[in-house]
C-alpha positions in Angstrom: -40.4 -2.5 -6.2 -43.5 -0.5 -7.0 -44.7 1.1 -10.2 -44.8 4.5 -8.4 -42.1 5.8 -6.0 -43.6 5.9 -2.5 -41.8 9.2 -1.8 -44.1 11.0 -4.2 -47.0 10.4 -1.7 -45.4 12.0 1.4 -47.4 15.3 1.1 -50.6 13.4 0.6 -49.8 11.2 3.6 -49.4 14.3 5.8 -52.7 15.8 4.6 -54.5 12.4 5.1 -53.1 12.2 8.6 -54.3 15.7 9.4 -57.8 14.8 8.2 -57.9 11.6 10.1 -56.6 13.0 13.4 -58.9 16.0 13.0 -61.9 13.7 12.6 -61.0 11.5 15.6 -60.1 14.5 17.8 -63.4 16.2 16.9 -65.3 13.0 17.7 -63.5 12.6 21.0 -64.2 16.2 22.0 -67.9 15.9 21.0 -68.1 12.7 23.1 -66.5 14.2 26.1 -68.7 17.3 26.0 -71.8 15.1 25.7 -71.0 12.2 28.1 -68.6 14.0 30.5 -69.4 16.0 33.5 -68.3 19.6 34.1 -65.4 20.2 36.5 -64.9 23.2 38.7 -62.7 24.8 36.0 -65.5 24.8 33.4 -63.9 21.8 31.7 -65.4 18.4 30.9 -64.1 15.0 32.0 -65.1 11.4 31.7 -63.9 8.7 34.1 -64.2 5.0 34.7 -65.2 2.8 31.9 -66.5 5.8 29.9 -62.9 7.0 29.6 -62.2 4.0 27.3 -64.7 5.1 24.7 -62.2 7.4 22.9 -59.7 4.6 22.7 -62.5 2.4 21.1 -63.1 5.3 18.6 -59.4 5.3 17.7 -59.3 1.5 17.4 -62.3 1.3 15.2 -61.4 4.2 13.0 -57.7 3.5 12.5 -57.2 -0.2 13.0 -60.5 -1.7 11.9 -61.3 0.7 9.0 -57.7 0.6 7.7 -57.7 -3.2 7.8 -61.2 -3.9 6.6 -61.8 -1.0 4.2 -58.2 -0.6 3.0 -57.8 2.8 4.5 -59.1 5.6 6.5 -61.2 8.5 5.2 -58.0 10.5 4.7 -56.3 7.7 2.7 -59.4 7.4 0.5 -59.6 11.1 -0.2 -56.0 11.2 -1.3 -56.2 7.8 -3.1 -53.6 6.1 -0.9 -53.4 2.5 0.2 -51.3 0.5 2.6 -49.6 -2.6 1.3 -47.0 -5.1 2.5 -43.5 -4.7 1.3 -44.4 -7.4 -1.2 -47.5 -5.6 -2.5 -50.1 -7.7 -0.6 -52.8 -6.7 1.8 -51.6 -6.2 5.4 -53.0 -8.5 8.0 -54.7 -7.3 11.2 -51.5 -7.4 13.3 -49.5 -5.4 10.7 -52.2 -2.7 10.8 -52.3 -2.7 14.6 -48.5 -2.4 14.7 -48.5 0.5 12.3 -51.1 2.3 14.4 -49.7 1.6 17.9 -46.6 3.4 16.6 -48.8 6.5 16.1 -48.4 7.2 19.8 -44.7 7.7 19.3 -44.5 9.1 15.8 -47.6 11.2 15.3 -49.2 12.3 18.6 -45.9 13.4 20.1 -44.2 16.3 18.4 -47.1 16.7 15.9 -45.8 14.1 13.5 -42.3 15.5 13.2 -40.8 12.1 14.2 -42.8 10.4 11.5 -41.8 13.0 8.9 -38.1 12.8 9.9 -38.1 9.0 9.5 -40.2 9.0 6.2 -37.9 11.4 4.5 -34.8 9.3 5.4 -35.9 5.8 4.4 -35.7 4.4 0.9 -39.4 3.4 0.7 -40.7 6.5 2.7 -41.7 4.3 5.6 -42.3 5.6 9.1 -41.4 3.5 12.2 -44.8 1.9 12.2 -44.3 0.9 8.5 -40.8 -0.4 9.1 -41.9 -2.6 12.1 -45.1 -3.8 10.3 -43.2 -4.3 6.9 -45.8 -2.0 5.1 -45.6 0.8 2.6 -48.0 3.6 1.7 -48.5 3.9 -2.0 -51.0 5.3 -4.5 -54.1 3.1 -5.2 -52.9 2.7 -8.8 -49.4 1.5 -7.7 -48.6 -2.1 -8.4 -45.8 -4.3 -7.0 -43.2 -5.4 -9.6 -41.3 -8.5 -8.7 -37.7 -8.2 -10.1 -37.0 -11.9 -9.8 
């Protein structure tokens, strides 16, 4: 149990996600426009090993920052943190699990899947949180052991 109900942070989570994916999308578009080559349709594309750079951006921003810096820029702006179901710091694999699920929950359907799941779970967890056994709470929230 936590000192603050995780459901009170759903709106902040949505805004933090919008900020985070706007940043990573902007960085990716900038990279492709600078490193890519123009196609016949006046579009830019990258290929080969250079096509993996946006994946590296995503990994560094979401997985590494969230794990090492306790959150992304969006989380820090809205004073959110990710904790284990027991209130501890998630390990690297829990963070990676949460973020791999973004492909299903957030990037498809513009996050409607994540919203649907969050609003129907007791701890306001999305699929990534359920699989990783994590919860998003406010930075001032503390775990209270009922035992």
